[in-house]
N, C-alpha and C positions, 0 to 999 in steps of 0.2 A: 079841528083845524088850529094850527098853532098861531098865537099873536104876538108880534114885536113888541117888545117894552123898550123904548126908547128912552136914553138919558137925557138930560138936558144938551148934552153935546151932540145930539142927534147920531150918537154909537150904540151898538148893543154888545153886551159882553161876548167874549171869542169863542167860549164853549155855547151859547147858543145859537151864533151865526155859524159856527161848523156843524150843528145839527140842524140848521136849515138848509145847507148847502148840502149835506149827506141827503137829505130828503129830497131836494132838486134834483141831485144825480139818479135817484132811484127811478124817477119817471122820464130820464133822459134818453130819447132813441135816434142814435144817429141817422142822418138821410141815406137811403141805400145808394150805393155806388151805382152810377150810369153805365151801361156798355156803350163802348165807341158808337155804334149804329143808332142809340138812343139819344146819345148827346145834340144839341143845339150846335151850328156853326158858329163862330166867333165873329164880329163884325168886318174883320181885314178878310176872312174867308169869303163873304159875300162880295167885298170891293173885288178880291183877286178873281172871282167866277166869273164875273160881268165881263 
């Protein structure tokens, strides 16, 4: 696991930041899109149905 080495300004070198960002995107999995029948009604839809 990588450790961050912060400077006195609280910033990390750009190269290290890009490497960490690349690692984070490696594990990113987008949320699956819901089909229309699986979606929950919006609040205004509940009000209109009553």
